[in-house]
Every structure is written in structure tokens, then in C-alpha cells.
TIBADREN-961068 format. One line per field, with one value per residue: residue number from 1; residue in three letters; x, y, z of N, C-alpha, C, O, CB in turn. Coordinates in pm, 1 decimal. Each point is the difference from the previous one (the first is absolute). Glycine has a CB too. Layout:
N
num <- c(NUM_...)
residu <- c(ala_...)
nxx <- c(X_...)
nyy <- c(Y_...)
nzz <- c(Z_...)
caxx <- c(X_...)
cayy <- c(Y_...)
cazz <- c(Z_...)
cxx <- c(X_...)
cyy <- c(Y_...)
czz <- c(Z_...)
oxx <- c(X_...)
oyy <- c(Y_...)
ozz <- c(Z_...)
cbxx <- c(X_...)
cbyy <- c(Y_...)
cbzz <- c(Z_...)
END
This chain:
68
num <- c(1_2_3_4_5_6_7_8_9_10_11_12_13_14_15_16_17_18_19_20_21_22_23_24_25_26_27_28_29_30_31_32_33_34_35_36_37_38_39_40_41_42_43_44_45_46_47_48_49_50_51_52_53_54_55_56_57_58_59_60_61_62_63_64_65_66_67_68)
residu <- c(met_asp_met_phe_thr_leu_pro_asp_gly_thr_val_thr_ser_asp_ala_gly_ser_ala_ala_glu_gln_trp_ala_ala_ala_phe_tyr_ile_ala_arg_asp_ala_leu_ser_val_ile_arg_pro_val_pro_glu_leu_ile_leu_gly_gly_lys_pro_val_arg_asn_leu_asp_glu_ile_leu_cys_glu_cys_asp_gly_ala_leu_ser_ile_gly_asp_lys)
nxx <- c(84.2_160.0_50.1_-87.6_211.8_-306.3_168.7_-12.4_286.6_-255.8_121.0_-262.8_37.4_-123.8_228.3_-239.8_112.5_284.2_-115.4_-159.9_248.6_196.0_-213.6_-26.7_309.5_34.6_-195.9_119.4_287.9_-97.8_-123.9_258.3_184.5_-185.6_41.3_320.5_97.3_-22.5_135.6_284.4_-107.1_-130.5_266.4_172.6_-199.7_43.7_-295.6_-123.1_34.0_-320.1_21.3_281.4_-276.3_-96.6_270.0_-24.8_-297.4_92.9_220.7_-210.6_-184.1_225.1_-49.5_-335.1_9.6_-174.5_-115.5_-204.8)
nyy <- c(-117.3_215.5_109.1_270.9_132.0_146.2_247.9_-138.2_-191.6_-199.3_-233.4_22.2_-300.5_291.9_-40.2_200.3_127.6_47.5_166.4_199.2_73.6_70.8_198.1_165.1_37.0_129.6_230.1_72.8_37.2_191.2_204.6_11.9_82.8_247.6_113.7_-37.6_150.4_274.1_-131.0_66.5_267.2_92.4_-39.7_165.9_253.3_21.5_-177.7_-43.2_-305.8_166.9_-319.8_-111.9_-123.9_-53.2_-142.5_-212.3_-83.3_-70.6_-201.2_-156.4_-62.2_-213.5_-139.4_-28.6_-205.5_-201.5_172.6_-248.4)
nzz <- c(0.4_-216.9_302.3_-169.0_225.6_13.6_-81.7_292.9_-63.9_-96.1_-149.7_-196.7_-76.6_-148.2_-277.1_45.7_253.9_-126.6_-239.9_187.3_178.4_-242.0_-134.5_266.1_34.0_-287.7_61.7_290.4_-125.4_-233.2_203.3_182.3_-241.7_-73.5_304.5_12.9_-280.9_161.4_287.7_-115.3_-126.9_274.2_152.4_-201.2_19.5_342.9_-88.5_298.5_-82.5_87.5_-64.5_201.3_103.1_-300.2_-77.9_229.4_-74.3_-293.8_108.6_180.6_-266.8_-76.7_289.8_-35.1_-277.7_213.1_266.4_47.2)
caxx <- c(-84.5_75.0_-34.2_32.7_13.1_-80.3_69.4_6.9_91.5_-66.4_13.8_-125.6_9.5_-91.6_78.6_-78.3_-2.9_135.3_23.6_-81.3_55.7_126.0_-33.4_-48.7_115.0_83.6_-57.3_7.0_140.5_32.8_-61.2_72.4_131.2_-16.8_-22.4_116.9_118.5_43.2_28.5_138.4_28.3_-60.8_79.9_126.2_-30.7_-44.2_-144.9_-66.3_-71.2_-109.2_-79.9_89.4_-68.6_-92.1_80.0_47.0_-116.1_-29.6_102.1_-32.0_-118.3_39.7_32.7_-116.7_-83.2_-13.7_-23.7_-137.3)
cayy <- c(116.9_125.5_103.0_132.7_103.6_118.0_124.8_23.1_-97.0_-128.0_-97.8_-62.0_-95.0_50.1_75.7_112.9_102.7_55.7_85.4_120.3_82.9_57.6_102.6_114.5_56.6_66.3_128.4_88.9_40.8_88.1_131.0_59.5_47.1_121.5_109.3_20.3_36.1_140.4_40.7_40.0_128.6_101.5_14.1_64.6_138.5_72.8_17.1_-90.7_-117.4_1.1_-122.5_-116.7_-107.0_-61.1_-73.6_-121.9_-87.5_-55.5_-103.1_-111.5_-64.7_-112.8_-111.5_-47.1_-78.7_-137.7_-8.5_-39.2)
cazz <- c(-0.5_-6.8_99.0_-50.2_102.7_-30.2_33.1_144.9_58.5_27.3_-107.2_-40.5_-110.9_-101.9_-99.2_-50.7_104.1_11.3_-116.7_16.2_107.1_-46.3_-98.1_73.9_69.9_-99.2_-40.2_115.9_14.4_-112.8_27.4_112.9_-48.0_-78.4_94.7_85.1_-79.3_8.9_137.9_23.9_-63.4_83.1_123.0_-35.5_-35.8_117.1_-4.6_94.3_-45.9_97.0_-2.9_9.8_71.3_-93.7_-97.5_64.7_16.3_-131.6_-24.7_89.2_-52.8_-83.8_86.9_70.3_-90.0_46.2_145.0_33.0)
cxx <- c(89.7_-51.5_50.6_4.4_-75.1_76.0_11.1_86.4_-64.1_11.9_-136.3_27.7_-87.8_75.3_-74.3_-4.1_135.8_28.7_-77.4_60.6_131.7_-24.5_-47.3_115.4_92.8_-54.2_-1.3_142.9_40.1_-56.4_71.6_135.7_-12.1_-21.6_127.0_124.9_41.6_44.8_146.3_36.1_-61.5_81.6_131.0_-18.7_-49.9_-150.0_-65.9_-67.1_-112.6_-76.5_84.8_-68.7_-100.1_73.6_47.5_-113.5_-37.2_97.9_-29.4_-121.6_33.3_28.5_-123.1_-94.0_-4.6_-17.8_-144.4_-38.5)
cyy <- c(124.3_97.1_133.4_99.8_124.6_125.8_26.9_-101.9_-133.7_-88.4_-60.1_-102.4_42.8_91.0_122.7_115.4_66.7_94.6_132.1_93.4_63.2_107.6_127.5_70.3_74.5_137.1_99.7_52.0_95.5_139.7_71.1_54.1_128.2_122.1_31.0_45.0_146.8_42.8_36.3_134.9_114.3_26.3_70.8_145.9_84.9_26.1_-99.9_-118.0_-22.0_-130.7_-126.0_-114.7_-72.2_-85.7_-131.5_-99.1_-66.4_-111.2_-122.7_-76.7_-120.3_-124.3_-58.5_-79.6_-143.9_-14.1_-32.7_52.7)
czz <- c(0.3_103.4_-53.3_113.8_-46.2_39.1_149.4_70.8_34.5_-123.6_-30.5_-108.9_-116.6_-97.6_-50.5_97.5_12.8_-115.1_12.4_106.0_-42.4_-104.0_69.9_71.5_-95.7_-35.5_115.7_15.6_-111.6_24.0_113.7_-43.8_-80.6_89.8_79.6_-77.3_13.9_141.4_21.9_-62.0_79.6_125.0_-29.9_-38.3_115.8_2.3_94.9_-70.6_100.7_7.7_10.9_72.9_-91.1_-103.7_59.4_23.1_-131.7_-33.4_85.9_-49.4_-86.2_84.0_69.7_-89.4_50.1_150.1_25.3_135.9)
oxx <- c(89.9_-120.1_105.3_-92.3_15.7_98.0_93.7_11.2_70.2_46.0_-81.3_103.2_0.2_25.3_60.9_18.2_8.6_56.6_53.4_6.5_25.9_70.8_42.8_9.1_53.4_74.7_18.3_20.2_71.1_68.0_20.5_42.2_86.4_32.3_26.1_92.8_120.1_54.5_25.3_73.8_61.8_22.0_38.8_89.6_-30.7_-48.4_50.3_-47.3_16.2_-62.5_-39.9_17.5_-14.8_-45.9_-6.7_19.4_-37.6_-38.8_12.0_-14.9_-75.7_-18.6_5.9_-100.7_104.1_-32.5_-89.4_-112.0)
oyy <- c(13.4_8.1_7.0_6.8_44.9_-8.1_66.9_3.5_-95.2_44.5_-20.4_5.2_-65.9_116.9_105.3_115.6_122.0_107.5_106.4_121.4_116.0_100.6_109.8_122.8_105.5_97.7_119.8_119.3_97.5_99.8_121.3_107.1_87.2_112.7_115.4_54.5_25.5_109.2_105.7_78.1_105.4_115.2_92.1_81.7_118.0_85.3_-110.8_11.0_-72.1_-28.6_-105.4_-115.6_-122.0_-107.7_-103.8_-120.8_-117.1_-102.3_-113.0_-118.3_-97.1_-112.6_-110.1_-52.2_-61.6_-108.4_52.4_-22.7)
ozz <- c(83.0_25.7_-63.4_81.2_-113.6_74.1_43.5_122.6_34.2_-105.2_90.1_-66.9_-104.0_29.0_-19.0_-37.9_14.0_19.9_-31.7_-19.5_32.1_-1.1_-35.8_-2.5_34.3_-2.4_-22.1_22.7_24.2_-24.0_-5.2_43.7_8.6_-37.6_34.2_59.7_8.9_16.4_57.8_60.1_15.5_37.3_71.8_21.1_-16.8_74.4_18.8_-113.2_98.5_102.1_-49.6_-38.4_8.0_-38.2_-65.8_-13.8_-3.0_-56.4_-47.4_30.7_-2.9_-46.0_54.7_47.9_22.2_48.5_-66.3_45.6)
cbxx <- c(-276.7_162.6_-93.7_-13.2_209.9_-309.8_-174.8_-235.9_54.5_-208.3_319.4_-232.4_48.3_-218.9_49.5_-154.6_-186.7_19.6_-16.7_-211.5_-137.3_44.5_-103.6_-231.9_-69.1_-9.3_-158.7_-209.4_-18.4_-66.6_-240.9_-159.3_-7.1_-128.1_-268.1_-187.3_-187.6_-212.4_-210.6_-17.7_-52.9_-243.5_-142.0_-4.9_-20.9_271.1_-37.9_10.9_191.6_44.5_-126.0_182.2_43.4_-110.0_79.2_161.3_-44.6_-54.4_160.6_112.2_-38.4_113.2_218.0_122.1_-45.7_168.9_272.1_134.4)
cbyy <- c(-138.3_-43.3_-172.6_-62.1_-136.7_-123.6_20.7_96.6_286.3_64.9_-30.2_203.5_-117.1_-131.8_-317.4_-275.0_-248.8_-314.1_-312.4_-252.9_-262.3_-316.6_-288.7_-236.1_-290.0_-319.8_-239.4_-244.8_-316.3_-297.5_-208.3_-264.3_-322.8_-250.4_-181.5_-226.8_-202.4_-62.2_-252.6_-318.1_-218.0_-181.9_-301.0_-301.9_-201.3_17.6_192.6_183.4_-32.6_269.0_226.3_267.9_250.4_300.9_319.3_253.3_262.4_323.0_290.4_245.5_315.5_273.3_212.5_247.4_211.7_44.7_111.8_-182.2)
cbzz <- c(38.7_-268.9_258.8_-300.7_188.3_-40.4_-257.5_-133.5_53.4_268.2_-21.4_126.7_266.9_134.0_-48.4_-91.0_107.8_98.7_-110.4_-47.8_137.3_47.9_-131.2_31.2_133.6_-87.0_-146.7_90.9_87.3_-132.7_-74.5_112.1_-13.0_-148.6_-18.0_91.8_-168.0_-203.3_15.4_-51.5_-239.1_-125.1_21.9_-96.5_-207.0_-68.5_-258.5_265.6_-212.0_-142.4_-88.0_38.1_206.3_72.5_-40.2_122.7_189.2_-17.7_-8.3_160.7_10.1_-121.0_-21.6_101.2_-218.1_-240.3_112.4_-185.2)
END
């Protein structure tokens, strides 16, 4: 029996569910990266990053896919 590790670190034997959860995690992570990419430039430019907590929560969202 094949086992698949999910984005949250748990394991399942359901290949379809694993594929769906990894796809969802990928798109969440991609969206989070697009938001976080400009942050270093803002910091280096001395500009405030007012929504850093929201950005980090969005990144953490990729890890929560599959949590029950």
C-alpha cells in the first residue's frame, strides 16, 4: 500500500486526497510568495511593512492544508 505525506506532515493512503491537498497548498504558497517578494525591498528602502503579520499568516496557510 502506497502512503503519501500531506502538506501538514500527516500521512494518508488516499492518493486523490493527497493530490488535491498538495495542489491547494501549492496555490496558497504561490500566492503568499507573490505577496512576500517585495518585503525585503521595502525594508531595505526604509519603508514600513504594515501587513507583515497578514503575509506570514498567508504563508502559514499552506501548511494547514489537510488539518482536521
